C-alpha positions, 0 to 999 in steps of 0.5 A: 248097298255096299255095291252101290257105294262102290259103283257111285264112287266109280261114277264120281272118279270117271266124271271128275278128273279121271286123269289125275292121280287118286289121293288117299284123301279124295278116296276117303272123302268119296267113300264117306260122301257116297255112303252119306248120299245113299243113306238119305243124307242123314248123320243118324242113319247107317252111313258110317257102317256102310262106309266102313263096309265099302272101305273093306270091299274096295280094291287095293289102291296101287301107288300112282293110279289115276282116278279113272283107272281106279274107277275100273277096279271099283266097278269090278268090285261093285259087280262082285258085290252084286251090283248091276248096271242093267237099266232094264233089270226088273225090280219085281220078278216076272211070272214065267208063264201066263196066269190061268185065272182071270184078272179082276177088273175095276168097276166104276160106279 
């Protein structure tokens, strides 16, 4: 889930003022907001722990880097943490070969 926070942050920085320098305040607010959003917008959830985990996995922020440039670093960090942007990635693994047994069919009465 940490990778999802990093990817959500990258999306945010890409879509909102990508040419503006990234400040520490906007970075910290974004981490907390994205963790809060991804945990169901609840203060009693795992949001604080998730934001701490995302902070520990976030790349170092060079002085003067823009939000868009940092978004590229965040996306690389998210991929390194296991995130994938593949829309067609199956949620349930596919069976590699056809089944031999017949499939059950519903009978309507």
